[in-house]
N, C-alpha and C positions, 0 to 999 in steps of 0.2 A: 348907534345905528350907522349904517352905511347906505349910500345910494349911488346909482350909476345910470348913465344915459349915453346914447350915441347913435350913430347912423353910418350906414354903408351906402355909398352912391356909386353905382356902376356906370353911370352915364354922365360923368362930370365933364367930358369934353363937349357934349352936346349942350350943356348948360353952363356957360362960363360964370354966370352969376353964382352958381352953386359953389364953385371953387373959391371965389372971392369972399363969400359970406359964411363959409363953413365955421370959422372960429367964432363969429358972432352968434350963429345959430347954436353952436355947442355951449357957449357961455350962457345963453338964454336958457337952455335946457338945464344946465348945471345950477343956475340960480333958483330953479324950482325945487332943488334938493337941499337947500341951505339948512333946513331943520334936521336933515339927516346927519349932519356932522360939522362941527366947527373946526376940527383939528387940521384938516388938510383937504386940498382940492387939487386934482391933477387933470390936465388936459393933454390929450394925445391926438395928433393929426398926422395922417400920411396921405398918399394919393387917393385912396378910396375910403379909408376908415377914419371916423372922428369919434373920440371916446372921452368921457369925463367920469371921474370917480371922486366921491366925497366920503371922508371917514370921520369916525368918532372913536377914539381908542378904548373907551370903557364900556362898550355895548356889544351885544350879540349881533350876529348877522343873520337875519331872516328876511329874505327879499322875494318879492314877486317879480315876474318879468312880463311886461306888456310889450307888444310888438305890432308893427304895421308893415306890410310888405307889398310892393308892386313889382313890376318887371325890372325896374331900374334902381330900386332902393329898399333898404330895410332900416326902419327907425325902431329903437328899443330903449327901454328904461325900467327902473325899478318902481317908478311912480308914473301914473297916467299923465299927471300934469307936466311932467318933463317931456313926454312925447308931444303933447299939445302945444308946447312952446316952439316946436319946429314948424316953420311956415308951410312945409309940404305934407304935414301930417293931416289925415282926415279928422274932421271935427263934428260930423253929423251925428247927433244922438241916436242911439238905437232905441226907439220908442217902445218897441215890443218888449225888450228886456227890462226897460224901466217899469213897464206895467206888470210884468211877471218876473220878479227878481230871480236871477240865475246866479249860482254861487261863483262860477268862473267867467262871468261876463265883464267886459270893460265898460259896457253901456255906451260905447261909441262904435258906429259902423266901421268896419275894416280895421279895427284894433282888437287884437286877441290877447288873452291872458294865458300864460303858460300854466298848466296844472301842476300842483305839487308832485314831486317825484319824477319830473320830466326835465329834459334838456332840449334845447332848440338846435337843430342842425340846419345850417344855411348852405346850400349847394350853389356855389358861385357859377359853375358850368351851366347848369340848367335854371338857375335863378329861382329856386324854390326853398321854402322853409318847411321843416317837418318836426313837430314835437315828438320826441322819442322817450319812452318810459324807461327809467332805470330802477324804479322801486314803486311797488303798490302796497298799500297798507293791508289790502285783502290777502295778499300772499303772506305777509307777516303773520296775520291771525290764522291763516290756514296752516302754517308751519307749527304754530303753538297748539292748534287743535289736534294736529297729527301727533305731536309729541305727547299731549295729554292722553289721547286714545292709546298710544303705545304703552305709556306708563300704567294706565288702567288695566290693560291686558296683562302686563307683567304682574301687577298687584293681585288681580283676580286669579291668575295661574298659581301664584305663590300661596294665596289663601286656600285654593282648592287642594294643593299638595299638603298643606298643613292639616286640613280637615281629613284627608285620606289617612294621614299618619295617625292622627288622634282617633279617628273612628275605626281605623283598621287595627289598632293595637288593643282594642277592647276584647 
């Protein structure tokens, strides 16, 4: 398995502590992913973005994406506990979702889980995130249904032609 976590801080000059502690925060987030892979861990830091990635060479990659966004930062990761290791991440439980389980909930207020078949677009200019769909299973099944209907029409037409030939030749 693999795991990843990171954050984007657009207000690093207003919070000098943020710049000084970025590596510490990133390492704490990465430590939450240790079960995701013993093979390798990479840290990447630049002026705005901090990112960690952990790998295991003999496993498939199937990852969720959890994210929390405010006006000045985006925190993200493949496991909820990696986000919660960041000191500026919200940690208030979403009691409503805990009482009535929802498949795509993180169960923490202000932390979202990206649905399958989607990617997250982060617009730095207007500081917004938008989950965008690239694949829906419903569309896949709809294509299969349309193909089956077309095949059935061809088969029925062919059978009708055969019956006309057989019945018409008597």
